[in-house]
C-alpha positions in Angstrom: 0.0 0.0 0.0 2.9 2.4 0.8 4.2 1.9 -2.8 0.9 3.0 -4.2 0.8 6.0 -1.9 4.4 7.0 -2.9 3.5 6.7 -6.6 0.4 8.8 -6.2 2.3 11.5 -4.2 5.1 11.6 -6.8 2.6 11.9 -9.6 0.7 14.7 -7.8 4.0 16.5 -7.0 5.1 16.2 -10.6 1.8 17.6 -11.8 3.0 21.0 -10.7 4.8 21.2 -14.0 1.5 21.4 -15.8 1.5 25.1 -14.7 4.7 25.9 -16.6 3.0 26.4 -20.0 0.8 29.0 -18.3 3.8 31.0 -17.3 5.4 30.7 -20.7 2.1 32.0 -22.1 2.3 35.0 -19.8 5.8 35.7 -21.2 4.1 35.7 -24.6 1.6 38.2 -23.3 4.5 40.5 -22.4 5.8 40.2 -25.9 2.3 41.2 -27.2 2.4 44.2 -24.7 5.7 45.3 -26.1 4.0 45.4 -29.6 1.1 47.3 -28.2 3.4 49.7 -26.3 5.1 50.5 -29.6 1.8 51.3 -31.2 0.8 53.6 -28.3 4.2 55.2 -28.3 3.9 56.0 -32.0 0.4 57.3 -31.3 1.8 59.6 -28.6 4.1 61.2 -31.2 1.2 61.6 -33.6 -0.7 63.4 -30.8 2.2 65.7 -30.3 2.6 66.6 -33.9 -1.1 66.9 -34.8 -2.3 68.5 -31.6 -5.1 65.9 -31.3 -5.7 64.3 -28.0 -4.1 64.9 -24.6 -0.4 64.3 -24.0 -1.2 63.3 -20.4 -3.7 60.7 -21.6 -1.2 59.3 -24.0 1.5 59.0 -21.3 -1.0 57.4 -19.0 -1.7 54.8 -21.6 2.0 54.0 -21.7 2.2 53.9 -17.9 -0.8 51.6 -17.9 0.9 49.1 -20.2 4.1 49.2 -18.1 2.2 48.5 -14.9 0.5 45.6 -16.6 3.9 44.2 -17.8 5.4 44.6 -14.3 2.4 42.8 -12.9 2.9 39.9 -15.3 6.6 39.6 -14.4 5.7 39.5 -10.7 3.1 36.8 -11.4 5.5 34.8 -13.6 8.4 34.8 -11.2 6.5 34.5 -7.9 4.0 32.0 -9.3 6.6 29.8 -10.9 8.8 29.8 -7.8 5.9 29.2 -5.4 4.1 26.5 -7.4 6.5 24.9 -9.9 10.2 25.2 -9.1 12.9 27.5 -7.7 14.6 29.7 -10.4 18.3 29.2 -10.0 19.7 32.7 -10.5 21.3 33.2 -7.0 24.6 34.5 -8.4 23.1 36.7 -11.1 23.8 40.4 -10.4 20.5 41.5 -11.8 18.3 39.1 -9.8 15.5 41.3 -8.2 15.8 41.4 -4.4 12.1 40.4 -4.0 12.6 37.2 -6.1 12.3 34.1 -3.9 10.8 36.1 -1.0 7.3 36.7 -2.4 4.9 34.1 -1.0 1.3 33.6 -2.0 0.0 36.3 0.4 2.6 38.8 -0.9 1.7 37.9 -4.5 -2.0 38.4 -3.8 -1.3 41.9 -2.3 1.0 42.9 -5.2 -1.7 41.7 -7.7 -4.4 43.7 -5.9 -2.2 46.8 -5.7 -1.4 46.6 -9.4 -5.0 46.2 -10.3 -5.9 49.2 -8.2 -3.2 51.3 -9.9 -4.2 50.2 -13.4 -7.9 50.9 -12.5 -6.9 54.3 -11.2 -5.0 55.2 -14.4 -8.0 54.1 -16.4 -10.3 56.3 -14.3 -7.9 59.2 -14.6 -7.8 58.7 -18.4 -11.6 58.7 -18.4 -11.7 61.9 -16.4 -9.5 63.6 -19.0 -11.9 62.5 -21.7 -15.1 63.0 -19.6 -17.0 64.5 -22.5 -16.8 61.3 -24.5 -18.5 59.2 -21.7 -22.0 59.1 -20.5 -22.7 59.7 -16.8 -23.7 56.1 -16.4 -20.3 54.9 -17.9 -18.4 57.2 -15.6 -20.4 56.0 -12.6 -19.5 52.4 -13.6 -15.8 53.2 -13.9 -15.8 54.9 -10.5 -17.8 52.1 -9.0 -15.4 49.5 -10.3 -12.4 51.4 -9.0 -13.9 52.0 -5.6 -14.7 48.2 -5.4 -11.1 47.4 -6.2 -9.9 49.8 -3.6 -12.3 48.4 -1.0 -11.3 44.8 -1.9 -7.6 45.7 -1.6 -8.3 47.3 1.8 -10.1 44.1 3.0 -7.3 41.9 1.7 -4.7 44.1 3.6 -6.7 43.8 6.8 -7.1 40.1 6.4 -3.3 39.7 5.8 -2.6 41.8 8.8 -4.9 39.8 11.0 -3.4 36.5 9.7 0.1 37.8 10.3 -0.9 38.7 13.9 -2.2 35.1 14.4 1.0 33.6 13.0 3.2 35.5 15.4 1.0 34.9 18.4 1.0 31.1 18.1 
């Protein structure tokens, strides 16, 4: 019976590698974002030369893309290291300090914070173009952002309470 248990546990442990293609796919998403960033960057220069659109909105679009790419990197590195395998780059001078130290709770908080930042930029972009939105659309944008902020606050409180319980036991 112990042999069957060991085989099952080894199979289950090896199944973590099924997640690897997802992380490779996220790397592909970053490549797509690079393409999209290039298009938005060219559009920014078009806005400068033609006088159409707001420079601030164009720059916010670029910041939005960068935040999303940063979020993907955090998810790829932390998710892969937490759920698949450690990334052996200990000696590399460019290894980010946070790599290898982001657990699932930290990843969740970074994800929520990034989503709130992206939502905030989208809301700010909408405020700069408020004349092109109906009141109902703006209300939905604001409502979604407030929901993200509230959710982030609740997650932070839950993490703080959980941290307190860990230290007291």
